[in-house]
N, C-alpha and C positions, 0 to 999 in steps of 0.2 A: 504494500500500500504506500510505501515511501516514494515510489516513482510517480505517483499521481499528483504530488504537490507541485511539481514544476509546471505541468500544463494547466492546472487549476489556477495557480498564481499568475501565469501568463494571461490566461483568459480574463481573470479579474482585473489585472492592470490594463489590458486592452479595453475592456468594458468601461472602466473608470475614465480612461483617456478619451474614449469616444463620447461618453456622457459630458465630460468637461468641454469638448469641442462643440458639441451640439448646444450645450448650455451657453457657451460664449455667443453663438449666433442668435440664440433666443434672447439673452440678456441685452445684446447689442440692439435688437429690434425694440425692446422696451426703452433702452437708453435713447435711441434715435427718435422714438415717438415723443418722449418727454422733451427732447431738444427742439422738436418741431412746434411745441406749444409755446406761446408767448410767455416769457418769464413771469409776468405778473399773475398768470393763470395756473402756473405749476404749483402743486401742493407738496412736492418733494424735489430735491436736487437730483438731476439725472444720474450723477455718479453714485448715488446710494443704491441703485439697481444692482451694482456689482457685489453688494454685501450678501447676495443670495448664494455666493460661492462658499460661505462659511457653513459647514455641515449642519450642526444642530440648530443654530440660529436661523438658518434658512427656512426651517419648518414654519416659523411664525412670520418671518420677514416677507416671505412670498405673498402672504395675505395682505400685508401692509402695502407692498408694491402694487398689487392688483387693484386694490381699493383707491390708492392715491392716483394711479394712472387714470382710472375711470372717472374719478372726481375732477381731475385736471382736464380731461377731454370734455367733460360737461361744461366746465368753466370756459374753455376755449370756444366751444360751439356757441354758447350764449354771447360771449364777447364778439365773435365774428358776425353773428346775426345782428347784433346792435350796430356794429361798425358798418355792415352792408346797408342797413336801413338809413344810416346817416350819410353815407358817401356814395350811394347808388352802385356799389360794387356787388358782384354776384356772391351769394352765400355758398360756402363749401358744402358739398353733399356728405356731411357727416351723418352717422346713424341718428335716427330720431329719438331713440330711447333716452331716458333721463341720464343713465350712466352707461354709455356704450362700453362694451367689453367686460363689464363687471360680472354678469351672470355666468358667462363662459369661463372667465378667469377663476372665479370662486368655485365653480363646478370642478375644474381640473385640480385645484388645490385641495378641496374637500375629498375628492376621490383618491388622490395620491396619499393624503393623510390616512384615509380609511384603509387603503392598501397596506400602508406601513404598519398600522396597528393590527390589522387582521393577520398580516404576515408574521408579525412578532408574536402575537398571542394565540392565533388560530392554528397555524401549521406546525408549531412545535409541540403539539399534543402527542402523547405516546402512540396513538393510533390515528395518523392522518388518513382521511378518506378522500374519495374522488370528489365528493360534493364540495369540500372546503377548497380543493384545488380549482374546481370550476368557478367558484365564487371569486377567488383571487384573480383568475384569468379574466373574468368578466369585469372586475373592478379595474384591472390594468388596461383592458381594451377601452373601457369608457373614459378613463382618465386620459389615455393617449389621444383618443379622438377629440375630446374637449380641448386638450392642450394644443393640438395641431390647428383646429379651427380657430381657437383664440389667437394663436400666433399669426395665422393668415389674416384674420380680421384686423389685428393690430397693425400689421404691415400695410394693409390697404388704407387704413385710416391715416397712418403716417404719410403715405404717399399723397393722399388727398390734402393733408395739411401742408405738405411741402409745395404742392402745385398752386394752392391758393393761400400763400403766405400772407399773414396779416401785416399791415403796415403799422409800425408802432410810432 
């Protein structure tokens, strides 16, 4: 069994490196979205997004980032609507919801948190069964789908903000 540690360690390191790289591009999208928002409408500094790399702290911090980005986007939408009414500029086509991206963002965070707790406390039972494995797989799939859709929506909103940059 001693020969198994090498491949398992290599797989773990490659997986962690892959997650760090994908995380970089995701966090960069969050960072760039906050940068596209007028500074007066930002509810957090864009650089604070990178704190999600801190392992245990990130469990809570990701919720803060999701909420602050959604609230900042709402502020920006209201600001740009008022500006367009006063200056006859066209209003950017931002999502019409009160807090764009918040529902999807919180969904992926809650599902990921649920996966973490279920995985820690559910699958280490003395007799793991197929049902618990299927539940974990379903949670992972749902979290992944919410995360990807959130990321795409955030990137599209950032692109729209950049196209219709507000004049300060």
